[in-house]
C-alpha positions as CSV (number, residue, x, y, z in Angstrom):
1,M,-13.6,-4.7,-0.9
2,I,-11.6,-5.1,-4.1
3,V,-10.9,-2.0,-6.2
4,I,-9.4,-2.1,-9.7
5,E,-7.2,0.9,-10.6
6,D,-5.2,1.5,-13.7
7,K,-1.9,2.1,-11.9
8,P,-0.7,2.8,-8.4
9,D,-0.1,6.4,-7.2
10,P,2.8,7.1,-7.2
11,P,3.6,5.0,-10.3
12,D,5.4,1.7,-9.7
13,D,5.4,-0.7,-12.6
14,S,6.3,-3.6,-10.3
15,L,3.3,-3.3,-8.0
16,L,0.4,-5.5,-9.0
17,G,-1.8,-5.2,-5.9
18,L,-1.9,-3.6,-2.5
19,Y,-3.7,-4.4,0.7
20,Q,-4.8,-1.4,2.7
21,G,-6.2,-2.1,6.2
22,V,-5.5,-3.6,9.6
23,P,-4.5,-7.2,9.4
24,L,-6.6,-9.6,11.5
25,T,-3.5,-10.4,13.6
26,E,-3.4,-6.7,14.7
27,R,-7.1,-6.3,15.6
28,S,-8.7,-6.8,18.9
29,V,-12.2,-6.6,20.4
30,F,-11.1,-3.2,21.7
31,S,-10.3,-1.8,18.2
32,H,-12.7,1.0,17.3
33,Q,-13.6,2.6,14.0
34,I,-11.4,0.4,11.8
35,E,-11.7,1.6,8.2
36,P,-12.9,-1.0,5.7
37,D,-10.2,-3.3,4.2
38,I,-9.4,-2.6,0.6
39,I,-7.4,-4.7,-1.9
40,Y,-6.3,-2.7,-4.9
41,I,-5.5,-4.5,-8.2
42,F,-3.5,-2.5,-10.7
43,Q,-4.8,-3.5,-14.1
44,K,-2.2,-2.0,-16.4
45,N,0.7,-3.5,-14.5
46,I,-0.9,-7.0,-14.5
47,E,-1.7,-6.7,-18.2
48,A,1.9,-5.6,-18.9
49,I,3.5,-8.6,-17.1
50,A,0.8,-11.0,-18.5
51,G,1.5,-9.9,-22.1
52,N,-2.2,-9.1,-22.6
53,D,-2.9,-12.8,-22.7
54,P,-6.4,-13.2,-21.2
55,Q,-5.6,-16.6,-19.6
56,E,-2.4,-15.2,-18.1
57,I,-4.2,-12.1,-16.9
58,R,-6.8,-14.2,-15.0
59,R,-4.0,-16.3,-13.5
60,Q,-2.0,-13.3,-12.4
61,V,-5.1,-11.6,-10.9
62,R,-5.8,-14.8,-8.9
63,I,-2.2,-14.9,-7.6
64,T,-2.3,-11.1,-6.8
65,V,-5.6,-11.3,-4.9
66,M,-4.5,-14.4,-3.0
67,H,-1.2,-12.6,-2.1
68,E,-3.1,-9.5,-0.8
69,L,-5.6,-11.7,1.1
70,G,-2.5,-13.2,2.8
71,H,-1.7,-9.7,4.1
72,Y,-5.2,-9.4,5.4
73,F,-4.6,-12.5,7.4
74,G,-1.4,-11.0,8.8
75,L,1.2,-12.7,6.6
76,D,4.3,-10.7,5.7
77,E,6.2,-10.8,2.4
78,E,8.6,-13.5,3.6
79,Q,5.8,-15.8,4.8
80,L,3.9,-15.3,1.5
81,A,7.0,-16.1,-0.6
82,V,7.3,-19.4,1.2
83,L,3.7,-20.2,0.5
84,E,3.8,-19.1,-3.1
85,D,6.8,-21.3,-3.7
86,T,5.0,-24.5,-2.6
């Protein structure tokens, strides 16, 4: 599920998105009652760094969603940074 929020709570102007859930790499057939995975997108922060340019906003949303999906698949920040640099 993807949820769009104005800003994170507590406020953090550098946070564009957030994955909340259990990464696939940490799940097993014995896992019970796992809450639904949620990707939060923080609209005001994305608009601020994109300069309110609609094309740049779309680009940044795509980058942010792909980054948070990486967390869903079990990638950490270091692994994502390597992938994002290629």
